[in-house]
C-alpha positions in Angstrom: -8.7 -4.0 9.1 -5.6 -4.4 7.1 -2.7 -6.2 8.8 0.5 -4.1 9.2 3.9 -5.4 10.1 6.2 -2.8 11.6 10.0 -3.3 11.6 11.8 -1.0 14.0 13.2 -0.4 17.5 11.5 -1.4 20.7 12.9 0.1 23.9 12.6 2.0 27.1 12.4 5.8 27.4 13.4 7.8 30.4 11.6 11.1 29.8 13.0 14.1 31.8 11.0 17.4 31.5 13.0 20.4 32.5 11.9 24.1 32.4 15.3 25.7 32.8 18.5 25.4 30.7 20.6 22.5 31.8 23.7 23.7 33.7 26.9 22.1 32.5 28.4 20.2 35.4 25.5 21.2 37.7 22.1 20.0 38.9 18.7 20.7 37.6 15.2 19.7 38.8 13.1 17.7 36.4 9.9 15.7 36.2 10.9 12.2 35.2 8.8 9.4 33.8 9.7 5.9 32.6 7.8 4.7 29.5 7.9 2.4 26.6 9.6 3.7 23.5 11.4 3.0 20.3 10.1 4.3 16.9 8.9 0.8 15.8 7.0 0.2 19.1 5.5 3.7 19.1 4.1 3.3 15.6 2.8 -0.2 16.3 0.9 1.0 19.4 -0.6 4.0 17.5 -1.6 1.7 14.7 -3.2 -0.7 17.2 -5.1 2.3 18.8 -6.7 2.9 15.5 -7.8 -0.8 15.2 -5.1 -2.1 12.9 -4.0 -5.7 13.3 -0.3 -5.0 14.0 2.9 -7.1 14.3 6.1 -5.6 15.6 9.3 -7.2 14.3 12.3 -6.2 16.5 15.1 -7.4 18.7 15.2 -7.0 22.5 17.6 -8.0 25.2 17.2 -11.0 27.5 16.5 -8.7 30.5 13.7 -7.2 32.6 13.3 -4.3 30.2 12.7 -6.5 27.2 10.2 -8.6 29.2 8.4 -5.4 30.3 8.2 -4.1 26.7 6.8 -7.4 25.4 4.2 -7.6 28.1 3.0 -4.0 27.6 2.8 -4.4 23.8 1.0 -7.7 24.0 -1.5 -6.4 26.5 -2.3 -3.6 24.0 -2.9 -6.3 21.3 0.3 -5.9 19.3 1.7 -9.2 18.1 5.4 -9.3 19.0 7.7 -11.1 16.5 10.8 -10.5 18.6 14.3 -12.0 18.5 15.8 -12.1 22.0 19.5 -11.2 22.2 21.4 -13.2 24.8 24.2 -10.5 25.2 23.0 -7.0 24.2 20.7 -5.1 26.5 17.3 -3.8 25.5 17.3 -0.4 23.8 17.1 2.6 26.2 16.7 6.3 25.3 17.1 9.3 27.6 14.7 12.0 26.4 15.3 15.5 27.5 12.1 17.7 27.0 12.4 21.4 27.5 9.8 24.0 28.5 8.5 24.3 24.9 8.0 20.5 24.6 10.9 20.0 22.2 13.0 16.9 22.8 16.7 16.0 22.6 17.6 12.3 22.8 20.5 10.2 24.1 19.9 6.9 22.5 21.4 3.4 23.1 19.9 1.1 20.5 21.2 -1.9 22.4 19.9 -5.2 21.0 18.3 -3.3 18.1 21.8 -2.7 16.7 22.2 -6.4 16.3 18.9 -6.8 14.5 19.7 -9.4 11.8 18.2 -10.6 8.5 17.2 -13.9 10.0 15.1 -12.0 12.6 12.6 -11.2 9.7 10.9 -14.6 9.3 8.1 -15.5 6.9 6.0 -16.3 10.0 6.4 -12.7 11.2 4.9 -11.4 8.0 1.9 -13.8 8.0 -1.4 -12.0 8.0 0.0 -8.6 6.9 -0.6 -6.8 3.7 1.7 -3.9 4.4 5.2 -3.5 5.9 6.4 -0.2 7.5 10.1 0.2 8.2 11.7 2.7 10.6 14.7 4.3 9.0 16.8 3.9 12.2 17.2 0.3 11.1 18.6 1.3 7.7 20.7 4.2 8.9 22.7 2.0 11.4 25.3 0.0 9.4 25.0 -2.9 11.8 21.2 -3.4 11.3 21.0 -2.1 7.7 21.2 -5.7 6.2 18.1 -6.6 8.2 16.2 -3.5 7.0 17.0 -4.4 3.4 16.0 -8.0 4.1 12.7 -6.9 5.5 11.9 -4.7 2.4 12.9 -7.5 0.1 10.8 -10.1 2.0 7.8 -7.8 1.9 8.0 -7.2 -1.8 8.5 -10.9 -2.5 5.4 -11.6 -0.4 3.4 -9.0 -2.3 3.1 -6.5 0.6 3.0 -2.7 0.0 5.8 -0.9 1.8 6.5 2.4 3.6 9.7 3.9 5.1 10.1 6.7 7.6 13.7 8.0 7.3 13.5 8.9 11.0 16.7 10.8 11.5 18.1 13.5 9.2 21.3 13.7 11.2 22.1 10.1 10.2 21.5 10.5 6.5 25.1 10.9 5.5 24.8 9.5 2.0 21.4 10.5 0.5 21.9 8.6 -2.7 22.7 5.4 -0.9 19.7 5.8 1.4 17.4 6.3 -1.6 18.9 3.3 -3.4 18.1 1.3 -0.3 14.4 2.3 -0.4 14.0 2.1 -4.1 10.6 0.7 -5.1 9.0 1.6 -1.7 5.4 2.6 -2.1 5.5 5.5 0.4 8.4 7.5 1.8 7.5 9.5 4.9 10.1 12.2 5.8 9.8 15.2 8.0 11.1 18.6 6.7 14.6 18.0 8.1 14.8 14.6 6.4 13.5 16.1 3.2 16.2 18.7 3.2 18.8 15.9 3.8 17.4 14.0 0.7 16.7 16.9 -1.7 18.5 19.9 -0.4 15.2 21.8 0.0 12.5 22.2 2.6 9.8 22.8 -0.1 7.5 19.8 -0.2 7.4 20.2 -4.0 11.1 19.2 -4.0 9.9 15.7 -3.2 8.8 15.3 -6.8 12.4 14.5 -7.6 12.1 11.4 -5.4 9.3 9.9 -7.4 11.7 8.1 -9.7 12.7 6.1 -6.6 9.4 5.7 -4.6 5.7 5.7 -5.4 4.7 8.7 -3.3 6.1 10.9 -0.6 4.3 12.3 2.5 6.0 15.1 4.3 5.2 16.2 7.8 6.3 19.8 8.7 5.2 20.3 12.3 3.4 23.6 12.6 3.3 24.0 8.8 1.1 20.9 8.4 1.7 18.1 6.0 1.9 17.4 2.3 1.3 14.4 -0.1 3.4 14.3 -3.3 2.8 11.9 -6.1 2.6 11.9 -9.9 -0.6 14.0 -9.8 1.0 16.8 -7.9 1.2 18.2 -4.3 -1.7 18.2 -1.7 -1.3 19.9 1.6 -3.3 20.4 4.9 -2.6 22.8 7.8 -1.4 21.5 11.2 -3.9 20.9 14.0 -3.4 23.5 16.7 -2.6 22.1 20.1 -0.4 22.8 23.0 2.9 21.0 22.7 3.8 19.2 25.9 6.2 16.6 24.5 7.1 16.2 20.8 8.6 12.7 21.3 6.9 10.2 19.0 4.8 12.8 17.1 6.1 11.5 13.8 5.5 7.9 14.7 1.8 8.8 15.5 1.6 10.7 12.3 2.8 7.7 10.4 0.1 5.5 12.0 -2.6 7.9 11.1 -1.4 8.2 7.5 -1.0 4.4 7.0 -4.3 3.3 8.3 -6.2 5.9 6.3 -4.2 5.4 3.1 -4.5 1.6 3.3 -8.3 2.0 3.8 -8.4 3.8 0.4 -9.4 7.2 1.7 -8.6 10.5 -0.1 -5.2 12.1 0.1 -6.7 15.0 2.1 -8.3 12.5 4.6 -5.0 10.7 4.8 -3.1 13.9 5.7 -5.8 15.1 8.1 -5.8 11.8 10.0 -2.0 12.0 10.3 -1.9 15.5 11.6 -4.7 14.8 14.0 -2.8 11.9 15.5 0.4 13.8 15.6 -1.3 16.6 17.5 -2.7 14.1 20.0 0.8 12.7 20.5 2.4 16.1 21.3 -0.4 17.0 23.8 0.7 14.3 26.3 3.9 13.1 27.9 5.6 10.1 26.3 5.7 8.7 22.7 2.9 6.2 23.0 -1.0 6.3 23.2 
């Protein structure tokens, strides 16, 4: 199986599921679970669940949360190329999940905000033929230099690359973001991120991005997913399932797409695997397999 290096956040999630609207200044009952999280860690674990040899490159705090994250990832077979921050705490995200399974997040990137170019070492890329970058790294000015360094190191080493923009709300300068990912083999936005980059929710609008990246794969939730490259647009429907918790669905989709694409499968197979894994992710609580 192809080796894949993932660059992105690793952290802790506090998932609170509530059935009623949250009362401002009041109390509400919830079902609360403590899990591993972070877009990078989520994708790495879904990749590992599919048999990929996976390395996660991230920064954690010198605290119990960081040690717990490392232990759980390593127990699952993920190689952890972590920098340990002596001052900043490990990333923590409070995830509020409503009765329809839709999530809202309160995120503290913690040590991930201090992710630095020197954290991306040649040794961390050893054994990998592909590098996947979580857009949170690029979209935070403090960690952006490290994201750019990771892409540059991957290209210099001859690795293929992919980027998930990750957060439409943080794409304040689409032209600058696209310049950052120029030359990437695969860009992986959801519909909201596509709108932020092109002004349109139509997957066909991604064709205008092909002068920047090699191909685009768009996930559209209940509307399925599409692959856009120089040959045109291919689409598949969503896999029907009950949505319990949408957290991490895109990270799982990315893992399904990457493993199938890197194995040389057809575009339709790539999209089907991605949507199947995304459906599996939303059918359970928490962002990881």
